[in-house]
ZAMARGU-4260 file (C-alpha; in steps of 0.2 Angstrom, whole numbers, plus 5000, padded with zeros to 4 digits):
<rodrens>
0) 5699/5325/5027 | 5684/5337/5027 | 5683/5356/5025 | 5697/5368/5029 | 5694/5383/5040
5) 5702/5397/5030 | 5699/5412/5042 | 5691/5415/5059 | 5686/5430/5068 | 5678/5433/5085
10) 5664/5446/5083 | 5658/5447/5101 | 5661/5437/5117 | 5652/5422/5110 | 5649/5425/5092
15) 5661/5419/5079 | 5664/5421/5060 | 5672/5408/5050 | 5676/5406/5031 | 5676/5388/5026
20) 5684/5380/5010 | 5669/5372/5002 | 5669/5375/4983 | 5654/5365/4979 | 5643/5373/4992
25) 5650/5390/4987 | 5646/5387/4969 | 5628/5384/4971 | 5623/5393/4987 | 5609/5406/4987
30) 5603/5418/5000 | 5592/5410/5013 | 5600/5393/5012 | 5609/5384/5026 | 5623/5370/5028
35) 5625/5356/5040 | 5641/5356/5050 | 5648/5341/5059 | 5664/5344/5068 | 5670/5326/5070
40) 5664/5308/5069 | 5655/5309/5086 | 5649/5327/5084 | 5631/5331/5082 | 5624/5339/5066
45) 5623/5358/5068 | 5612/5368/5055 | 5620/5385/5051 | 5613/5398/5039 | 5625/5403/5025
50) 5631/5421/5030 | 5641/5424/5014 | 5649/5415/4999 | 5663/5418/4987 | 5661/5408/4971
55) 5679/5412/4965 | 5688/5408/4981 | 5677/5393/4984 | 5673/5398/5002 | 5657/5399/5012
60) 5655/5410/5028 | 5646/5405/5043 | 5642/5415/5059 | 5637/5406/5075 | 5634/5409/5093
65) 5641/5397/5106 | 5625/5389/5114 | 5630/5371/5117 | 5644/5359/5117 | 5645/5357/5098
70) 5646/5376/5094 | 5658/5378/5109 | 5670/5365/5101 | 5668/5373/5084 | 5673/5390/5092
75) 5689/5382/5098 | 5695/5377/5081 | 5708/5387/5073 | 5713/5393/5055 | 5720/5378/5046
80) 5709/5366/5056 | 5697/5355/5047 | 5678/5352/5049 | 5673/5333/5045 | 5657/5337/5037
85) 5651/5353/5029 | 5635/5349/5019 | 5624/5360/5008 | 5617/5371/5002 | 5600/5365/5010
90) 5583/5373/5012 | 5574/5384/5000 | 5582/5400/4993 | 5575/5417/4998 | 5559/5420/4989
95) 5565/5436/4980 | 5579/5426/4971 | 5565/5419/4960 | 5556/5436/4958 | 5557/5447/4943
100) 5571/5460/4945 | 5561/5474/4937 | 5547/5471/4949 | 5558/5471/4964 | 5565/5488/4959
105) 5548/5496/4961 | 5547/5489/4979 | 5554/5496/4995 | 5561/5482/5005 | 5567/5483/5023
110) 5577/5469/5031 | 5576/5468/5050 | 5589/5458/5059 | 5590/5454/5078 | 5606/5448/5086
115) 5614/5434/5076 | 5600/5436/5064 | 5611/5449/5056 | 5622/5436/5048 | 5609/5428/5037
120) 5602/5445/5032 | 5619/5450/5025 | 5619/5439/5010 | 5601/5444/5006 | 5605/5462/5006
125) 5622/5459/4996 | 5611/5450/4983 | 5601/5465/4981 | 5616/5476/4979 | 5623/5464/4966
130) 5607/5465/4956 | 5606/5484/4957 | 5593/5485/4970 | 5591/5496/4985 | 5586/5490/5003
135) 5585/5497/5020 | 5592/5487/5035 | 5587/5488/5053 | 5599/5480/5065 | 5594/5477/5083
140) 5604/5471/5098 | 5603/5471/5117 | 5618/5483/5119 | 5632/5491/5108 | 5644/5477/5111
145) 5633/5464/5103 | 5630/5473/5087 | 5638/5463/5073 | 5642/5466/5054 | 5637/5484/5054
150) 5651/5490/5042 | 5648/5475/5031 | 5630/5479/5030 | 5633/5497/5026 | 5643/5492/5011
155) 5628/5484/5003 | 5613/5493/5010 | 5605/5509/5005 | 5602/5514/5023 | 5607/5505/5039
160) 5598/5509/5056 | 5605/5502/5072 | 5595/5501/5088 | 5599/5495/5105 | 5587/5490/5119
165) 5598/5499/5132 | 5601/5514/5121 | 5620/5512/5122 | 5621/5514/5103 | 5610/5521/5089
170) 5591/5522/5092 | 5586/5519/5110 | 5573/5505/5109 | 5568/5488/5101 | 5568/5485/5083
175) 5549/5486/5084 | 5550/5504/5090 | 5563/5508/5077 | 5552/5502/5063 | 5537/5512/5070
180) 5548/5527/5071 | 5554/5526/5053 | 5537/5523/5046 | 5527/5536/5057 | 5540/5549/5061
185) 5552/5548/5046 | 5538/5544/5033 | 5546/5529/5027 | 5535/5517/5016 | 5539/5499/5015
190) 5531/5486/5003 | 5539/5471/5011 | 5549/5466/5027 | 5561/5452/5029 | 5563/5448/5048
195) 5577/5436/5055 | 5581/5435/5073 | 5576/5426/5089 | 5558/5419/5089 | 5551/5431/5102
200) 5558/5446/5092 | 5551/5439/5076 | 5534/5437/5084 | 5533/5455/5090 | 5540/5462/5074
205) 5526/5452/5064 | 5513/5460/5076 | 5520/5477/5072 | 5521/5474/5053 | 5503/5468/5053
210) 5498/5484/5062 | 5508/5494/5049 | 5501/5484/5035 | 5518/5478/5028 | 5518/5460/5021
215) 5532/5450/5030 | 5544/5436/5028 | 5552/5427/5042 | 5566/5414/5043 | 5564/5400/5056
220) 5582/5394/5055 | 5583/5396/5074 | 5571/5381/5077 | 5581/5369/5066 | 5590/5354/5074
225) 5593/5340/5062 | 5591/5349/5045 | 5582/5334/5037 | 5564/5335/5044 | 5568/5318/5053
230) 5569/5324/5070 | 5553/5334/5070 | 5561/5349/5080 | 5556/5362/5066 | 5538/5357/5064
235) 5528/5373/5063 | 5510/5378/5059 | 5509/5390/5045 | 5490/5395/5044 | 5481/5379/5043
240) 5496/5369/5036 | 5510/5359/5045 | 5527/5363/5038 | 5545/5359/5042 | 5558/5374/5042
245) 5573/5364/5036 | 5564/5356/5021 | 5549/5368/5017 | 5558/5384/5023 | 5567/5391/5032
250) 5557/5406/5026 | 5538/5408/5028 | 5524/5421/5028 | 5527/5429/5046 | 5509/5434/5047
255) 5504/5415/5046 | 5517/5408/5058 | 5510/5401/5074 | 5524/5408/5085 | 5517/5403/5102
260) 5516/5385/5097 | 5533/5386/5089 | 5541/5393/5105 | 5532/5380/5116 | 5539/5366/5105
265) 5556/5374/5105 | 5556/5374/5124 | 5549/5356/5125 | 5561/5349/5113 | 5576/5353/5125
270) 5572/5338/5136 | 5570/5319/5131 | 5553/5318/5140 | 5547/5334/5130 | 5552/5326/5113
275) 5543/5310/5117 | 5527/5319/5122 | 5528/5329/5106 | 5530/5314/5096 | 5515/5306/5104
280) 5504/5321/5102 | 5508/5324/5084 | 5508/5306/5078 | 5512/5305/5059 | 5514/5324/5057
285) 5529/5324/5069 | 5541/5321/5055 | 5542/5327/5037 | 5535/5315/5024 | 5551/5315/5014
290) 5563/5311/5028 | 5562/5293/5025 | 5556/5289/5043 | 5538/5285/5038 | 5530/5301/5044
295) 5516/5309/5033 | 5514/5328/5031
</rodrens>
Protein backbone atom coordinates (compact mmCIF):
# COMPACT_ATOMS: atom_id res chain seq x y z
CA UNK A 1 0.00 0.00 0.00
CA UNK A 2 2.88 2.38 0.71
CA UNK A 3 3.32 5.23 3.18
CA UNK A 4 0.40 7.38 4.30
CA UNK A 5 0.41 11.18 4.17
CA UNK A 6 -0.61 12.12 7.72
CA UNK A 7 -0.63 15.89 7.26
CA UNK A 8 0.04 18.43 4.52
CA UNK A 9 0.70 22.15 4.62
CA UNK A 10 1.40 24.66 1.85
CA UNK A 11 4.20 26.99 3.01
CA UNK A 12 4.45 29.25 -0.08
CA UNK A 13 3.08 29.26 -3.64
CA UNK A 14 5.23 26.26 -4.57
CA UNK A 15 6.71 24.86 -1.33
CA UNK A 16 4.88 22.14 0.59
CA UNK A 17 5.39 20.32 3.91
CA UNK A 18 4.17 16.77 4.49
CA UNK A 19 4.31 14.41 7.46
CA UNK A 20 4.62 10.84 6.21
CA UNK A 21 3.84 7.70 8.21
CA UNK A 22 7.14 5.81 8.06
CA UNK A 23 7.98 4.23 11.47
CA UNK A 24 11.17 2.45 10.34
CA UNK A 25 12.63 5.59 8.78
CA UNK A 26 11.58 7.74 11.76
CA UNK A 27 13.22 5.29 14.16
CA UNK A 28 16.69 5.52 12.61
CA UNK A 29 16.77 8.90 10.82
CA UNK A 30 19.50 11.37 11.78
CA UNK A 31 19.99 15.03 10.83
CA UNK A 32 21.54 15.42 7.38
CA UNK A 33 20.11 12.24 5.86
CA UNK A 34 17.57 11.93 3.05
CA UNK A 35 14.83 9.66 1.72
CA UNK A 36 13.87 8.49 -1.76
CA UNK A 37 10.23 9.11 -2.64
CA UNK A 38 8.49 7.33 -5.50
CA UNK A 39 4.85 8.37 -5.86
CA UNK A 40 3.57 5.46 -7.93
CA UNK A 41 4.80 2.54 -10.03
CA UNK A 42 5.71 4.76 -12.99
CA UNK A 43 6.99 7.71 -10.95
CA UNK A 44 10.65 8.73 -10.88
CA UNK A 45 12.82 8.51 -7.77
CA UNK A 46 12.94 11.85 -5.94
CA UNK A 47 15.56 12.37 -3.19
CA UNK A 48 14.29 14.65 -0.40
CA UNK A 49 16.14 15.66 2.74
CA UNK A 50 14.56 14.65 6.05
CA UNK A 51 13.19 17.93 7.46
CA UNK A 52 12.09 16.42 10.78
CA UNK A 53 11.14 13.12 12.39
CA UNK A 54 9.01 12.01 15.31
CA UNK A 55 10.16 8.65 16.62
CA UNK A 56 7.11 8.22 18.90
CA UNK A 57 4.51 8.97 16.22
CA UNK A 58 6.55 7.18 13.56
CA UNK A 59 6.39 10.09 11.13
CA UNK A 60 8.95 11.78 8.90
CA UNK A 61 8.59 15.35 7.62
CA UNK A 62 9.55 16.32 4.07
CA UNK A 63 9.57 19.80 2.55
CA UNK A 64 9.73 20.14 -1.21
CA UNK A 65 9.47 22.69 -3.99
CA UNK A 66 7.51 21.94 -7.16
CA UNK A 67 10.18 22.01 -9.86
CA UNK A 68 9.11 19.16 -12.15
CA UNK A 69 6.37 16.66 -12.95
CA UNK A 70 7.08 14.37 -9.97
CA UNK A 71 7.10 17.09 -7.30
CA UNK A 72 4.03 18.67 -8.92
CA UNK A 73 2.20 15.32 -8.73
CA UNK A 74 3.34 14.92 -5.12
CA UNK A 75 1.95 18.37 -4.27
CA UNK A 76 -1.49 17.32 -5.55
CA UNK A 77 -1.76 14.41 -3.10
CA UNK A 78 -3.95 14.93 -0.04
CA UNK A 79 -3.90 13.89 3.60
CA UNK A 80 -4.83 10.21 3.74
CA UNK A 81 -3.32 9.45 0.32
CA UNK A 82 -0.43 7.01 0.01
CA UNK A 83 3.06 7.28 -1.50
CA UNK A 84 4.17 3.99 -3.07
CA UNK A 85 7.83 4.09 -1.91
CA UNK A 86 9.36 6.06 0.94
CA UNK A 87 12.86 4.64 1.41
CA UNK A 88 15.54 5.70 3.85
CA UNK A 89 17.28 7.04 5.73
CA UNK A 90 20.05 7.34 3.14
CA UNK A 91 23.31 9.29 3.00
CA UNK A 92 25.69 10.08 5.83
CA UNK A 93 24.40 11.83 8.99
CA UNK A 94 25.65 15.33 9.76
CA UNK A 95 29.22 15.26 11.00
CA UNK A 96 28.45 16.86 14.38
CA UNK A 97 26.16 13.93 15.34
CA UNK A 98 29.37 11.91 15.79
CA UNK A 99 31.22 14.64 17.70
CA UNK A 100 31.69 14.88 21.47
CA UNK A 101 28.87 16.93 23.03
CA UNK A 102 31.25 18.59 25.52
CA UNK A 103 33.50 19.77 22.70
CA UNK A 104 30.51 21.08 20.73
CA UNK A 105 29.41 23.13 23.74
CA UNK A 106 32.63 25.13 23.47
CA UNK A 107 31.97 26.04 19.82
CA UNK A 108 29.84 28.80 18.35
CA UNK A 109 28.00 27.31 15.37
CA UNK A 110 26.01 29.26 12.80
CA UNK A 111 23.59 27.57 10.40
CA UNK A 112 22.93 29.48 7.18
CA UNK A 113 19.84 28.52 5.20
CA UNK A 114 18.83 29.72 1.77
CA UNK A 115 15.26 29.24 0.50
CA UNK A 116 14.11 25.61 0.75
CA UNK A 117 17.48 24.89 2.42
CA UNK A 118 15.79 26.06 5.63
CA UNK A 119 14.04 22.66 5.79
CA UNK A 120 17.15 20.45 6.14
CA UNK A 121 18.74 23.00 8.51
CA UNK A 122 15.83 22.66 10.97
CA UNK A 123 16.46 19.05 12.17
CA UNK A 124 20.12 19.88 12.70
CA UNK A 125 19.33 22.89 14.91
CA UNK A 126 16.64 20.85 16.68
CA UNK A 127 19.27 18.17 17.43
CA UNK A 128 21.46 20.89 18.95
CA UNK A 129 18.57 22.02 21.18
CA UNK A 130 17.79 18.43 22.26
CA UNK A 131 21.42 17.98 23.29
CA UNK A 132 21.59 21.21 25.28
CA UNK A 133 23.56 23.10 22.65
CA UNK A 134 23.04 26.62 21.34
CA UNK A 135 23.22 27.63 17.68
CA UNK A 136 22.54 30.76 15.66
CA UNK A 137 20.58 30.58 12.41
CA UNK A 138 20.57 32.86 9.39
CA UNK A 139 17.61 32.43 7.03
CA UNK A 140 17.85 34.04 3.61
CA UNK A 141 15.16 34.48 0.99
CA UNK A 142 14.46 36.57 -2.10
CA UNK A 143 11.41 38.17 -0.51
CA UNK A 144 9.25 37.99 2.63
CA UNK A 145 6.63 35.63 1.13
CA UNK A 146 9.29 32.95 0.53
CA UNK A 147 10.60 32.79 4.12
CA UNK A 148 9.70 29.38 5.58
CA UNK A 149 9.84 27.72 9.03
CA UNK A 150 10.86 30.91 10.85
CA UNK A 151 8.73 30.20 13.95
CA UNK A 152 9.84 26.56 14.07
CA UNK A 153 13.46 27.67 13.86
CA UNK A 154 12.99 30.24 16.64
CA UNK A 155 11.74 27.47 18.93
CA UNK A 156 15.06 25.57 18.68
CA UNK A 157 17.75 28.19 17.92
CA UNK A 158 19.48 30.65 20.23
CA UNK A 159 19.18 33.49 17.70
CA UNK A 160 17.43 33.61 14.32
CA UNK A 161 18.39 36.31 11.82
CA UNK A 162 16.28 36.70 8.69
CA UNK A 163 17.40 38.55 5.58
CA UNK A 164 15.65 39.21 2.27
CA UNK A 165 17.30 40.21 -1.00
CA UNK A 166 14.67 42.89 -1.63
CA UNK A 167 14.58 44.19 1.95
CA UNK A 168 10.87 43.33 2.37
CA UNK A 169 11.55 41.60 5.71
CA UNK A 170 14.36 41.57 8.25
CA UNK A 171 17.86 42.46 7.14
CA UNK A 172 18.09 44.12 3.74
CA UNK A 173 20.54 42.03 1.75
CA UNK A 174 21.85 38.58 0.93
CA UNK A 175 22.93 36.00 3.50
CA UNK A 176 26.57 36.81 2.74
CA UNK A 177 25.94 40.45 3.66
CA UNK A 178 24.07 39.41 6.81
CA UNK A 179 26.87 37.12 8.03
CA UNK A 180 29.48 39.81 7.36
CA UNK A 181 27.33 42.31 9.28
CA UNK A 182 27.01 39.98 12.29
CA UNK A 183 30.75 39.27 12.41
CA UNK A 184 32.11 42.72 11.64
CA UNK A 185 29.42 45.04 13.05
CA UNK A 186 27.84 42.93 15.81
CA UNK A 187 31.17 41.33 16.87
CA UNK A 188 29.80 37.80 16.54
CA UNK A 189 32.42 35.04 16.55
CA UNK A 190 31.70 31.74 14.87
CA UNK A 191 33.87 28.62 14.98
CA UNK A 192 31.98 26.76 12.25
CA UNK A 193 29.29 27.42 9.66
CA UNK A 194 26.83 24.95 8.14
CA UNK A 195 25.42 26.22 4.84
CA UNK A 196 22.46 24.70 2.97
CA UNK A 197 20.71 26.25 -0.01
CA UNK A 198 20.97 26.77 -3.78
CA UNK A 199 24.38 25.99 -5.28
CA UNK A 200 25.14 29.60 -6.23
CA UNK A 201 24.28 30.77 -2.70
CA UNK A 202 26.55 28.12 -1.15
CA UNK A 203 29.38 29.07 -3.50
CA UNK A 204 29.33 32.74 -2.53
CA UNK A 205 28.75 31.96 1.15
CA UNK A 206 31.84 29.71 1.15
CA UNK A 207 33.84 32.53 -0.42
CA UNK A 208 32.65 34.78 2.42
CA UNK A 209 33.35 32.27 5.22
CA UNK A 210 36.82 31.70 3.77
CA UNK A 211 37.39 35.45 3.91
CA UNK A 212 36.14 35.48 7.53
CA UNK A 213 38.21 32.38 8.36
CA UNK A 214 35.20 30.26 9.40
CA UNK A 215 35.44 26.50 8.61
CA UNK A 216 32.33 25.56 6.63
CA UNK A 217 30.21 22.51 5.89
CA UNK A 218 27.79 22.47 2.94
CA UNK A 219 25.06 20.02 1.98
CA UNK A 220 24.95 19.12 -1.71
CA UNK A 221 21.50 17.52 -1.61
CA UNK A 222 20.40 19.91 -4.38
CA UNK A 223 22.40 18.00 -7.01
CA UNK A 224 21.09 14.53 -6.19
CA UNK A 225 18.87 12.76 -8.72
CA UNK A 226 18.93 8.97 -8.32
CA UNK A 227 20.17 8.71 -4.74
CA UNK A 228 22.36 5.64 -5.28
CA UNK A 229 25.44 6.92 -7.11
CA UNK A 230 24.32 5.06 -10.24
CA UNK A 231 23.15 8.01 -12.34
CA UNK A 232 26.30 10.09 -11.88
CA UNK A 233 24.33 13.33 -11.39
CA UNK A 234 25.83 14.16 -8.01
CA UNK A 235 29.48 13.51 -8.91
CA UNK A 236 31.45 16.32 -7.35
CA UNK A 237 35.10 17.26 -6.94
CA UNK A 238 36.15 17.77 -3.31
CA UNK A 239 39.75 19.00 -3.33
CA UNK A 240 41.61 16.41 -5.40
CA UNK A 241 39.02 13.65 -4.85
CA UNK A 242 35.90 12.61 -6.74
CA UNK A 243 32.91 12.06 -4.46
CA UNK A 244 29.18 11.41 -4.88
CA UNK A 245 26.79 13.49 -2.78
CA UNK A 246 24.17 10.76 -2.36
CA UNK A 247 26.61 8.08 -1.13
CA UNK A 248 29.60 9.92 0.34
CA UNK A 249 27.65 12.97 1.51
CA UNK A 250 25.53 14.95 1.21
CA UNK A 251 27.74 17.06 3.52
CA UNK A 252 31.25 18.14 2.57
CA UNK A 253 33.91 20.72 3.42
CA UNK A 254 32.56 23.78 1.61
CA UNK A 255 36.01 25.26 1.08
CA UNK A 256 37.07 22.19 -0.94
CA UNK A 257 33.98 21.88 -3.18
CA UNK A 258 34.47 22.78 -6.85
CA UNK A 259 31.18 24.67 -7.16
CA UNK A 260 31.79 25.84 -10.73
CA UNK A 261 32.23 22.26 -11.99
CA UNK A 262 29.21 21.10 -9.95
CA UNK A 263 26.98 23.83 -11.39
CA UNK A 264 28.22 23.13 -14.93
CA UNK A 265 27.36 19.45 -14.48
CA UNK A 266 23.98 20.33 -12.98
CA UNK A 267 23.15 22.34 -16.08
CA UNK A 268 24.42 19.68 -18.52
CA UNK A 269 22.58 16.88 -16.73
CA UNK A 270 19.22 18.37 -17.68
CA UNK A 271 19.52 17.16 -21.29
CA UNK A 272 20.08 13.66 -22.64
CA UNK A 273 22.92 14.94 -24.83
CA UNK A 274 24.56 16.57 -21.81
CA UNK A 275 24.32 13.38 -19.76
CA UNK A 276 25.88 11.36 -22.58
CA UNK A 277 28.75 13.85 -22.89
CA UNK A 278 29.42 13.75 -19.14
CA UNK A 279 29.50 9.95 -19.19
CA UNK A 280 31.95 10.03 -22.09
CA UNK A 281 34.21 12.67 -20.50
CA UNK A 282 34.31 11.08 -17.05
CA UNK A 283 34.57 7.41 -18.00
CA UNK A 284 34.75 5.04 -15.03
CA UNK A 285 34.47 7.90 -12.53
CA UNK A 286 31.00 8.89 -13.81
CA UNK A 287 29.35 6.41 -11.40
CA UNK A 288 30.03 5.53 -7.79
CA UNK A 289 32.05 2.32 -7.30
CA UNK A 290 29.39 0.84 -5.00
CA UNK A 291 26.39 1.40 -7.25
CA UNK A 292 26.65 -2.00 -8.93
CA UNK A 293 27.04 -0.50 -12.39
CA UNK A 294 30.72 -1.23 -12.80
CA UNK A 295 32.10 2.28 -12.27
CA UNK A 296 35.22 2.91 -10.23
CA UNK A 297 35.85 5.81 -7.94
